[in-house]
C-alpha positions in Angstrom: 0.0 0.0 0.1 1.4 3.3 -1.0 2.4 6.0 1.6 1.1 9.3 1.5 2.8 12.1 -0.3 4.8 13.7 2.6 6.1 10.3 3.2 4.2 9.3 6.2 2.2 6.1 6.5 -1.4 6.0 5.6 -4.1 5.4 8.7 -4.9 2.1 7.0 -1.3 1.0 7.3 -1.0 1.5 11.0 -4.6 1.3 12.3 -6.6 -1.6 13.6 -10.2 -2.0 14.6 -10.8 -5.1 16.9 -14.4 -6.1 17.2 -15.1 -8.0 20.1 -17.9 -10.7 19.6 -20.5 -10.3 22.0 -24.2 -12.1 23.1 -27.1 -10.3 22.2 -29.1 -8.6 24.9 -32.2 -8.3 23.3 -33.9 -11.4 24.8 -32.9 -10.8 28.7 -34.1 -7.3 28.0 -37.6 -7.8 26.8 -38.0 -10.8 28.6 -37.3 -8.4 32.0 -39.2 -5.8 30.7 -42.2 -7.9 30.2 -42.0 -8.9 33.6 -42.2 -5.0 34.7 -44.8 -4.4 32.1 -47.0 -7.1 34.0 -46.5 -6.2 37.5 -47.3 -2.2 36.7 -50.6 -3.2 34.7 -51.5 -5.9 37.9 -50.9 -2.8 40.2 -53.3 -0.6 37.7 -55.9 -3.4 38.0 -56.2 -3.4 41.6 -54.6 -7.3 41.3 -52.0 -5.8 43.6 -53.2 -4.1 46.5 -52.5 -0.1 46.8 -50.8 -1.2 50.4 -48.4 -3.3 48.6 -47.2 -0.5 46.1 -44.0 0.0 48.3 -42.8 -3.9 47.2 -43.8 -3.5 43.5 -41.4 -0.2 43.2 -38.6 -2.3 45.2 -38.8 -5.2 43.0 -38.9 -2.9 39.7 -35.5 -1.1 41.2 -34.0 -4.5 42.5 -35.0 -6.5 39.1 -36.2 -4.6 36.1 -34.3 -1.4 36.7 -30.3 -2.8 36.6 -31.2 -5.5 34.2 -32.2 -3.2 31.5 -29.4 -0.4 32.5 -27.1 -3.4 31.9 -28.3 -4.4 28.9 -28.5 -0.9 27.5 -24.5 -0.6 28.0 -23.9 -3.7 26.4 -26.3 -3.1 23.4 -24.0 -0.1 22.9 -20.8 -2.3 23.4 -22.4 -4.7 20.5 -22.6 -1.4 18.1 -26.5 -2.0 18.4 -27.4 2.0 19.2 -30.8 1.8 18.7 -31.1 -1.4 20.9 -29.1 0.6 23.6 -31.2 3.6 23.5 -34.5 2.0 23.6 -33.2 -0.1 26.8 -31.6 2.9 28.3 -34.9 4.8 28.0 -36.9 2.1 29.5 -34.6 1.1 32.0 -34.8 4.8 33.3 -38.6 5.1 33.1 -38.7 2.2 35.7 -36.5 3.9 37.8 -38.4 7.3 37.6 -41.7 5.6 38.3 -40.2 3.7 41.0 -38.4 6.1 42.6 -41.6 8.6 42.4 -44.1 6.0 43.5 -41.9 5.2 47.0 -42.5 8.9 48.0 -46.5 8.9 47.3 -48.6 7.2 49.5 -51.1 4.3 48.4 -53.4 5.3 45.7 -51.8 9.1 45.5 -51.3 10.3 42.2 -48.6 13.0 40.8 -49.0 15.6 38.5 -45.0 15.9 37.6 -44.9 12.0 37.4 -48.1 12.5 35.0 -46.3 15.0 32.3 -43.1 13.0 32.7 -44.8 9.6 31.6 -46.6 12.0 28.3 -43.4 13.5 27.5 -42.0 9.6 28.0 -44.4 8.8 25.2 -43.4 11.3 22.9 -39.8 9.8 23.3 -41.0 6.2 22.8 -42.8 7.4 19.3 -39.5 8.6 18.1 -37.9 5.5 18.5 -41.0 3.4 16.9 -40.6 5.8 14.0 -36.6 4.9 13.9 -37.5 1.4 14.2 -39.6 1.0 11.2 -36.6 1.6 8.5 -35.1 -1.7 10.0 -37.2 -3.8 12.2 -41.1 -3.0 12.1 -42.1 -5.6 15.0 -40.1 -3.1 17.4 -42.7 -0.5 16.3 -45.4 -2.6 17.3 -43.9 -3.2 20.8 -43.0 0.6 21.2 -46.6 1.6 20.0 -48.0 -0.1 22.8 -45.4 1.0 25.2 -46.4 4.5 24.0 -50.0 3.9 24.9 -49.3 2.2 28.4 -46.9 5.1 29.9 -49.3 8.1 27.9 -52.5 6.5 29.5 -50.7 5.7 32.7 -49.7 9.8 32.6 -53.1 10.5 31.8 -54.1 8.8 35.1 -51.6 10.6 37.2 -53.0 14.0 36.3 -56.8 13.5 36.3 -56.7 10.6 38.6 -59.4 8.6 36.5 -60.3 5.0 37.6 -61.2 4.3 34.1 -58.0 5.4 32.7 -56.0 3.4 34.8 -57.6 0.4 34.3 -57.5 0.8 30.6 -54.0 1.6 31.0 -53.8 -1.5 33.1 -55.2 -3.8 30.2 -53.1 -2.1 27.7 -50.4 -3.2 30.0 -51.1 -6.7 29.7 -50.8 -6.4 26.1 -47.7 -4.8 26.1 -46.5 -7.5 28.5 -47.3 -10.0 26.0 -45.9 -8.5 23.1 -42.6 -8.2 25.0 -42.5 -11.3 26.1 -42.9 -12.6 22.2 -40.0 -10.2 21.3 -37.8 -11.7 23.8 -38.7 -15.2 22.7 -38.1 -14.6 19.1 -34.9 -12.9 19.8 -33.5 -15.9 21.9 -34.6 -18.4 19.1 -33.4 -16.2 16.4 -29.7 -16.3 18.3 -29.9 -19.9 19.2 -30.6 -21.1 15.6 -28.8 -18.4 13.4 -31.7 -17.5 11.8 -35.7 -16.0 12.4 -37.6 -18.7 13.7 -40.5 -16.3 14.9 -42.0 -13.4 12.6 -40.2 -10.0 13.6 -41.1 -8.1 10.2 -37.1 -7.5 9.7 -36.3 -5.7 6.4 -33.4 -4.0 4.6 -30.2 -4.1 6.6 -31.9 -5.6 9.8 -33.0 -8.6 7.6 -29.7 -8.9 5.5 -27.0 -9.4 8.7 -28.5 -13.3 8.5 -27.2 -13.7 5.0 -23.9 -11.3 5.0 -20.7 -13.1 5.3 -18.3 -11.4 7.9 -16.6 -9.2 5.4 -19.9 -7.5 4.5 -20.8 -7.3 8.3 -17.8 -5.4 9.0 -18.1 -2.9 5.8 -18.1 0.5 6.6 -16.9 0.1 10.3 -14.7 2.5 10.0 -17.4 5.2 10.2 -19.1 4.0 13.2 -19.4 5.8 16.5 -16.4 4.6 18.8 -13.9 4.2 15.7 -14.5 7.2 13.9 -12.7 10.0 15.5 -16.2 12.7 16.5 -19.4 11.3 17.5 
């Protein structure tokens, strides 16, 4: 490979990019999310007594939040910015819900939490739009999540029991679709190919057919390799 005109070596002659193989974090991220969605929905529907709300929020902080936070970090390390962003947003959302809930009396609502959940729903819409270009199944899950958190926010703002119950039923749907996503990603990783329908297309679908060199194409321009984010 020729040298640069000034006699210096070209960057590609001395630079090396090392790709660390990591397991996918999407199965654990989605399955843990499903548990959190089911628990919060059960609370909204009154299946978990209001007097045990503190126990629920502690479970969120002990089980859901740390797993999703770690999963978000490893998703970024795996060069999956979309997955890392989604898991990070949801992990932070569960943390905000739990910490705020611990400071409230049983049955008490919070206007601040209500506006936060409505704003959080808007962020989830943005994530869902981005997912349409690669993995529309993500958009389905995110659409249900948006409805769940937004309805929960409306309940916090107006205290309507009807809205709370509707939000709870939407939460059960969310738990189901998140569990489906976790199972699909788990089977997909074990078989090395899609097993359950996930509506992948474009680059998200091509990764299963591309060889190693094709998958590494353009890695020099990715975050962590290029000089600026």
